[in-house]
C-alpha positions, 0 to 999 in steps of 0.5 A: 713545258707541257700544257696544263689540262686545265688550260684546255677546258676554257678553250674547248668550252669557248669553241663549243659555244662558238659552234653553237652560235654558228649553228643557231645563226645558220638555222635562223638564216635558213628559217628566214630564207624559207619564209622569204622564199614561199612569200616571194613565190606566191606574191611576186606576181601581185607585186609586179601588177601593183608596181606596173599599175602604180607607176602608170597612175603616178603620171595621171596628170600628164597622161590624162592631160594629153589624152583628154586635152580637148575636153579639159581645156577651153578653146578661148579664155573669155572675159568673164565666166558664166555662173555655175548655176546657169551652166548646170541648168543648161546642161540638165536641159541639154541632157535629159535625165542628168542629175548634177551632183558636184561642181569643181572649180579649177585654179586654171582660167583655161580649164573647163568646169567639171560637173559630176553627174549621174545619167541613167544610173551611170556616174559621169563627168561632164566638162563645160566651157565656163565662158560659153556653157557648152559641154566639151566632153563627157567621160564615164567615171569607170572607163577613164584611163586612170580609172582602169589603172586605179582599179588594177592597183586596188582590185586587180581589175576584177573588182570586188572585196576579195580582189581588194583584200588580195591586193592588201594581203600582197602589200602586207607580205611585200613589207615582210619580204622587204624586212626578211630580205634585209636579214638575208642580205646582211653581210656575214663578212662585214668587209664584203662590198661586192654582192652587198653594196655593189652587184657582181656583174662579171658573169652575166646569166649566172646565178650570182649575177641574178642574185645580185640583181635581186639583193643589191637593188632591194637593199638600196630601195628598201627604205623607198619600198617600205615607205611606199607600202606604209603610205598605201595602207591607209586606203586598204580595206582592213588595215585602213579601218584599223588605222582610222580607228586608232586615229579616232580613238587617240583623237589624232584625226581632227579636233572636236572644235572643228565641228561647230554644229554640236558635240553630237551631230544629228546625222550619222552620215560621214563626209565620204558618202555625200561628197567628192574630192574629200581628204583622207583625214576628213572622210569619216567627218560626221555630216551635220544637217541644214536647218529646214523651214521653207527657206530658199536654197543657196545658189552654187555660185553663192557657195563658191563665194563662201569658199573664196571668203574662207580662203579655200584654195582652188581647185575645190569641189562643191557637192550638192545637198542631199534632201531638205536637211542636207548640206553643201560640202566644199572639199579639196584634197589638194596636191599641196596637203597644207591646202586641204579643206573640208567645209559643210555649209547650211544650204539655206543660211550659208552658215559654215557648220564644219571647217576642217583644215590641214592645220586642224588635223592631229599628228597622225592624220597629218602624217598620213595625209603627207604620206598619201600625197607622197604615194601619189607623187604629188608632194614635191612635183615631178621629182616625187613622181620620178622617185616613185617610178624608180621604186616601182621599176625596182620592185619589178626588177627584184621580182623578176630576178627572184624568179630567174634565180629560183629557176636556176637553183631549182632541182628537177622534180622538186620545188626548190625551197630552202631546206628546213632548219635543223634547230627548232628554236630558230624555227619557233623564233621566226614563227613567233615574229611572224605571229606578231606581224599577223597580229599587227596586220590581220590579213597576214595573220589569217594567211598564217593560219591557212599556211600552218593548217596546210602544212600540218594537214597536207604537206607533212602527211602526203609523201609526194607533197612532202618530197615536192616542198622539201 
């Protein structure tokens, strides 16, 4: 019996639709790959710097505890500590030109008393034996071991706004690289195991070997990478401000009842400008004013007594008042986020004008506070540090393997970028998603404008560049 021609038409239509879907998927893959390639090529070096500096900074307590052991600990624990005011007075007499701005009380009886100070315009930390009052050591705040790696992590050591914004831009693109990488990793053959879940290591040095060293660890570490990036963004210059504005606008930072001095404080100064060791959620907390009028300022030891009565967990820092209307600030950005506290105290009467604890934070501030502790390796001790180290080392491996893989596939005389997709709809679809990312992350949006301008004005107009970039 001869087949009916009418039966062939649905088969042809079905086959045509399948081919169209296949072409569209191929074009979509090529478009995502092209964005992933260029972003990786540009930002991989910065990601390596962030990973190296971050992994070292994770172990700041252990490293500085070893490097500065002589000044961080006392030789002998005494029966009773001297009043902090006496130690401050002795220090200022022994070191003329020193102005002490803060005192940090430790929870370890063998630890020295930390004095934040300014000497000849240089911010320093002096470590005093709390039992004898002798200074065990002095460190310039900008020249400590952790300060170097912190500056590398946030400002590429260069310093300044431009370096900080470049770091933020690299972090934002690292997030996009992770997400686009997952799209590229997604197995086309759903039964695939090798090259997706497990790396193929049978041919060392081959492109397949390096591809799997790039893609498989990236898959396993993807959640950790995303969490690490998201928990670091609250500190950034642009996204950090956006996050803070959202928290403030939605009242998810701290509640108004935590400010007992007034609905509208007289001062427009914020806490991070006048004190140290302030939790992220309280950095923008408005600072009230003391009631001046010929009163005698409280001693630091009395303010410490207020902190103890209000059950502020040690270690905490007491920052000195600024001027006659200034306040004492008691603050701790504790390794246990639940113990975070920020108190403003009238410098004359001892009245607590502000008392903001972790329990007072809104849900968004609580989440960010936990994220910051996680990012710094403090949330659950050494396990947190080791997990952070694994993610950081993974980022280094992923970045280096991508470079090796690129070199192996790069043809002579060309950049070796993935070819432009033939289906313009896929290109426009991926571009639309990138624009959404740019709207969420302003620096990414700005970089997209620069990239598109270069593409339209230079890369497509100059034959040599068009040939090089493919």
